[in-house]
C-alpha positions as CSV (number, residue, x, y, z in Angstrom):
1,M,0.0,0.0,0.0
2,T,1.4,3.3,-0.9
3,A,1.1,6.4,1.5
4,Q,-1.6,7.7,-0.6
5,Q,-3.5,4.8,-0.5
6,A,-3.5,4.7,3.3
7,F,-6.1,7.5,3.1
8,V,-8.5,5.8,0.8
9,D,-10.9,3.1,1.6
10,T,-13.9,1.6,-0.4
11,I,-17.1,-0.1,0.1
12,E,-19.8,-1.5,-2.3
13,L,-23.4,-0.5,-1.6
14,G,-25.7,-2.0,-4.3
15,D,-24.5,-0.7,-7.8
16,V,-22.7,2.1,-6.3
17,R,-19.1,2.0,-5.3
18,L,-18.1,4.3,-2.5
19,T,-14.5,5.5,-1.8
20,R,-13.5,7.5,1.3
21,V,-10.6,10.1,0.7
22,V,-9.3,11.7,3.7
23,E,-7.8,15.2,3.2
24,W,-7.0,16.3,6.9
25,Q,-7.2,14.9,10.5
26,A,-6.5,16.5,13.7
27,P,-7.7,17.1,17.2
28,M,-9.8,20.2,16.7
29,A,-10.7,21.7,20.0
30,P,-11.7,20.7,23.5
31,A,-15.0,18.8,23.2
32,R,-16.8,21.1,25.7
33,D,-16.1,23.9,23.4
34,V,-17.4,22.2,20.2
35,F,-20.5,20.9,22.1
36,P,-21.9,23.2,24.6
37,G,-23.7,21.8,27.5
38,T,-21.5,18.7,27.7
39,T,-19.0,18.2,30.4
40,D,-16.0,16.1,30.8
41,E,-18.2,13.5,32.6
42,T,-20.4,13.4,29.7
43,W,-17.5,12.3,27.5
44,R,-15.8,10.0,30.2
45,S,-19.0,8.1,30.7
46,H,-18.9,7.0,27.0
47,Q,-14.9,6.8,26.9
48,D,-14.9,3.0,26.6
49,W,-16.3,3.3,22.9
50,L,-15.3,7.0,22.0
51,A,-11.6,6.8,22.7
52,P,-9.2,6.7,20.8
53,H,-10.9,7.5,17.5
54,F,-13.4,10.1,18.4
55,W,-12.2,11.7,21.8
56,D,-8.9,12.0,23.4
57,P,-9.4,11.5,27.2
58,A,-5.7,12.8,28.0
59,T,-6.5,16.3,26.3
60,T,-10.3,16.1,26.2
61,F,-10.0,17.2,22.6
62,F,-12.6,16.2,20.0
63,L,-11.1,14.4,17.0
64,T,-12.0,15.0,13.4
65,Y,-11.4,14.2,9.9
66,V,-12.1,16.2,6.8
67,Q,-12.9,13.8,4.0
68,T,-14.5,13.5,0.7
69,W,-16.8,10.7,-0.5
70,V,-16.3,9.6,-4.2
71,L,-19.3,7.7,-5.5
72,R,-19.3,5.7,-8.7
73,S,-22.9,5.5,-9.8
74,E,-24.4,4.9,-13.3
75,G,-21.1,5.2,-15.0
76,R,-20.6,8.9,-13.5
77,T,-18.0,9.8,-10.6
78,I,-19.5,12.0,-7.9
79,L,-18.0,13.8,-5.2
80,V,-19.7,14.5,-1.7
81,D,-18.2,17.6,-0.2
82,T,-14.7,18.8,-1.0
83,G,-13.0,19.6,2.1
84,L,-10.7,22.4,2.8
85,G,-8.7,23.2,-0.3
86,N,-5.2,24.5,-0.9
87,H,-4.0,28.2,-0.6
88,K,-7.3,29.4,1.0
89,E,-7.1,32.2,3.3
90,R,-9.0,31.4,6.7
91,P,-7.7,34.1,9.0
92,Y,-9.7,33.0,12.0
93,V,-9.0,29.2,11.5
94,D,-5.2,28.9,11.4
95,Q,-5.4,25.1,11.2
96,W,-7.2,25.4,7.8
97,S,-5.4,28.6,6.4
98,R,-3.1,28.3,3.4
99,L,-2.9,24.6,3.3
100,N,-0.7,22.8,0.6
101,S,-2.1,19.2,1.0
102,D,-1.8,16.5,-1.7
103,F,-5.6,15.8,-1.8
104,V,-5.3,15.6,-5.6
105,G,-2.8,12.9,-5.1
106,R,-5.1,11.0,-2.9
107,L,-7.9,11.2,-5.4
108,A,-5.6,9.8,-8.0
109,A,-4.8,6.9,-5.5
110,A,-8.6,6.5,-5.6
111,G,-8.5,6.4,-9.5
112,V,-9.9,9.7,-9.9
113,A,-8.4,12.6,-12.0
114,P,-9.9,16.2,-11.6
115,E,-11.3,15.8,-15.2
116,D,-13.1,12.5,-14.4
117,V,-15.5,14.2,-11.8
118,D,-19.0,14.5,-13.3
119,V,-20.8,15.9,-10.3
120,V,-19.8,17.8,-7.1
121,V,-22.3,17.6,-4.3
122,N,-21.8,20.3,-1.5
123,T,-24.1,19.1,1.4
124,H,-23.9,22.7,2.9
125,L,-21.7,25.6,2.5
126,H,-19.1,25.7,5.1
127,A,-15.4,26.3,4.5
128,D,-14.6,22.8,5.3
129,H,-17.0,21.2,2.8
130,V,-16.2,23.6,-0.3
131,G,-12.6,24.2,-0.3
132,W,-11.6,21.9,-3.3
133,N,-14.6,23.2,-5.4
134,T,-11.9,25.5,-6.8
135,R,-8.0,25.8,-7.3
136,L,-5.8,28.6,-7.7
137,D,-4.7,29.5,-11.3
138,G,-2.3,32.4,-11.1
139,R,-4.4,34.8,-9.1
140,A,-7.8,33.5,-10.0
141,W,-10.0,30.8,-8.5
142,I,-11.4,28.4,-11.0
143,P,-13.3,25.2,-10.7
144,A,-11.0,22.4,-9.5
145,F,-13.1,19.8,-11.5
146,P,-13.5,21.5,-14.9
147,N,-16.1,19.0,-16.3
148,A,-18.4,18.8,-13.2
149,E,-21.7,20.3,-12.4
150,Y,-21.6,21.6,-8.7
151,V,-24.9,20.8,-7.0
152,I,-25.5,23.4,-4.2
153,P,-28.4,24.2,-2.0
154,R,-29.9,27.4,-2.9
155,A,-30.8,28.3,0.6
156,D,-27.2,28.2,1.5
157,Y,-26.2,29.9,-1.4
158,D,-28.3,32.9,-0.5
159,F,-27.6,32.7,3.2
160,W,-23.8,32.9,2.7
161,N,-23.9,35.5,0.0
162,P,-22.3,38.3,1.6
163,L,-24.4,40.8,-0.4
164,N,-27.5,39.4,1.5
165,A,-25.9,40.2,4.9
166,H,-27.9,37.5,6.7
167,P,-26.8,37.5,10.3
168,K,-24.7,34.3,11.4
169,R,-25.3,32.6,14.8
170,G,-23.0,29.6,14.7
171,S,-19.4,30.0,16.3
172,L,-16.4,28.1,17.7
173,A,-14.3,29.4,20.6
174,G,-16.1,32.8,20.4
175,I,-15.5,33.1,16.7
176,N,-18.6,33.8,14.8
177,A,-19.5,31.7,11.9
178,A,-19.1,34.6,9.3
179,L,-15.6,35.1,10.6
180,G,-14.7,31.3,10.6
181,N,-16.0,31.0,7.1
182,Q,-14.5,34.2,5.9
183,N,-13.7,34.3,2.2
184,M,-15.3,31.0,1.7
185,F,-18.0,32.3,-0.6
186,E,-15.8,34.4,-2.6
187,D,-12.9,31.8,-3.2
188,S,-14.8,28.6,-3.3
189,V,-18.5,29.1,-4.1
190,L,-18.8,32.2,-6.4
191,P,-16.0,31.2,-8.9
192,V,-18.1,28.0,-9.7
193,R,-21.2,30.1,-10.4
194,R,-19.2,32.5,-12.6
195,H,-18.0,29.8,-14.7
196,G,-21.6,28.4,-15.3
197,R,-20.9,25.1,-13.3
198,A,-23.4,25.7,-10.3
199,V,-26.7,24.0,-10.1
200,L,-28.7,25.6,-7.3
201,W,-31.5,23.3,-6.2
202,E,-34.2,23.7,-3.6
203,G,-37.1,21.3,-2.5
204,S,-35.3,18.1,-3.5
205,H,-32.8,16.9,-6.3
206,R,-32.4,13.7,-8.1
207,I,-28.9,13.0,-9.3
208,D,-29.6,9.6,-10.8
209,A,-31.6,6.5,-10.1
210,N,-29.5,5.7,-7.1
211,L,-29.0,9.1,-5.5
212,S,-31.1,12.0,-4.4
213,L,-30.8,15.2,-2.1
214,V,-33.4,16.1,0.5
215,P,-33.3,19.4,2.8
216,A,-32.3,19.1,6.4
217,P,-32.2,22.7,7.4
218,G,-30.8,23.5,10.8
219,H,-27.0,23.2,11.0
220,T,-27.3,25.7,8.0
221,P,-30.5,26.8,6.3
222,G,-29.5,24.9,3.3
223,S,-28.0,21.6,5.0
224,S,-28.9,18.5,3.1
225,V,-28.7,14.8,3.1
226,L,-27.8,12.7,0.1
227,V,-29.8,9.5,0.0
228,L,-28.4,6.4,-1.7
229,E,-30.8,3.4,-2.5
230,S,-29.5,0.8,-4.7
231,R,-30.5,-3.0,-4.9
232,G,-31.7,-3.1,-1.2
233,D,-28.6,-1.2,0.0
234,R,-29.3,2.3,1.7
235,A,-27.1,5.0,3.0
236,L,-27.5,8.4,4.2
237,F,-24.5,11.0,3.6
238,V,-25.8,13.4,6.5
239,G,-23.0,16.0,6.3
240,D,-22.8,17.8,9.6
241,L,-26.0,16.5,11.0
242,M,-23.7,14.4,13.2
243,H,-20.1,15.3,14.1
244,T,-19.4,12.7,16.9
245,P,-20.9,9.1,17.7
246,L,-21.7,10.8,21.1
247,Q,-24.7,12.2,19.5
248,L,-26.2,8.7,19.1
249,A,-26.3,8.2,22.8
250,E,-26.9,11.8,23.6
251,P,-29.2,12.9,20.9
252,G,-29.8,16.4,22.4
253,V,-26.1,17.4,22.0
254,E,-25.4,19.8,19.3
255,A,-22.3,21.6,17.9
256,C,-22.0,25.2,18.4
257,L,-21.4,25.6,14.8
258,S,-25.0,25.2,14.1
259,E,-27.1,28.2,12.9
260,D,-30.6,26.9,14.4
261,V,-29.8,24.4,17.1
262,P,-33.2,23.0,17.8
263,A,-33.8,22.3,14.2
264,A,-30.4,20.7,13.8
265,V,-31.3,18.4,16.7
266,R,-34.7,17.6,15.2
267,Q,-33.1,16.7,11.8
268,R,-30.6,14.4,13.3
269,G,-33.2,12.6,15.2
270,R,-35.4,12.4,11.9
271,F,-32.6,10.9,10.0
272,L,-31.4,8.5,12.8
273,E,-34.8,7.4,13.1
274,L,-35.0,6.6,9.1
275,A,-31.5,5.0,9.3
276,A,-32.6,2.8,12.2
277,D,-35.9,1.6,10.5
278,T,-34.3,1.2,7.1
279,R,-30.9,-0.3,8.0
280,S,-29.2,2.6,6.3
281,L,-25.5,3.2,6.7
282,V,-25.1,6.7,8.2
283,L,-22.0,8.5,6.8
284,P,-21.2,11.8,8.6
285,A,-18.8,14.1,7.0
286,H,-16.1,14.4,9.7
287,L,-16.2,10.8,11.4
288,P,-12.7,9.5,12.0
289,G,-12.2,5.8,12.8
290,H,-14.5,3.6,10.8
291,G,-16.1,6.7,9.3
292,A,-19.7,5.3,8.8
293,V,-22.1,3.3,11.0
294,E,-25.4,1.2,11.0
295,V,-27.5,2.4,14.1
296,K,-30.0,0.7,16.2
297,R,-32.6,2.2,18.8
298,E,-31.6,2.1,22.3
299,G,-34.4,3.5,24.6
300,N,-34.9,7.2,23.4
301,A,-31.4,7.3,21.8
302,Y,-29.4,5.2,19.5
303,A,-26.3,3.1,19.4
304,V,-23.7,1.6,17.3
305,K,-25.1,-1.7,15.5
306,E,-22.2,-2.1,13.3
307,W,-19.4,-0.1,11.9
308,A,-18.8,0.1,8.2
309,R,-16.6,-2.6,6.6
310,F,-14.4,-0.4,4.3
311,T,-11.3,-2.1,2.7
312,P,-8.2,-0.5,1.3
313,T,-8.9,0.5,-2.2
314,D,-7.4,-1.4,-5.2
315,R,-8.8,1.3,-7.7
């Protein structure tokens, strides 16, 4: 296995081949800062299954991945969320500013060249979900995937467009969401629209016979879930409806990053209930470790039924 392949894993779901490509991984922040209302005891009471992949008991830090899901469906290549991107100015999030990662090399290890991508899905517009929408060409931002259509929820496009001046409520460590996502719209979203590659959807959006998008507003106004249904297999790409498996056992826990916390909690409950009822694999955007999970009901909450069985990709 090459160094690049260490960041790439694959699973088959019906007629869809799913490959996980990890761009970035790190301890993000003290868990209590990311999830207000929790205490060290909240996390320690679940330490036996949260550590070491999702929470570090020594530092109390919340652990996270930034990753892209690559789907091969009906002969097309589809990316679900595009991570952080290179050379992006993120002045209020030093960890994500001016990166120079080999994400394109990791995509190549998964058998994907930029020209091969047919569809890019942004589950919502945050800086860590749209960064590789574009790349720097001289001093201009251009679509990183020149042949792709970029499927973007209109509600988020309007919300994050600075010309509309919508107030932002989400925050992390006292940094308002508008600051944490500074420059995101201008360098990673607007250039796609200007190049005629954006598809702004509302209501719902079908990508093909296996894949469709449904709205799940709360984390952001345009947050959405990509639903996969193929030959009896089901999966829910829930974006940021779930940041940590703790939210299975403690369904009322919500990240400070959400614009509408009660709505985000309701949407998570809605889709976890659907996942449990339909045996759907749940694929959050930032889960480290196994990356995806099948869930079951446990009283008024949920629990891990089985982790996804990814295997190293052989392209």
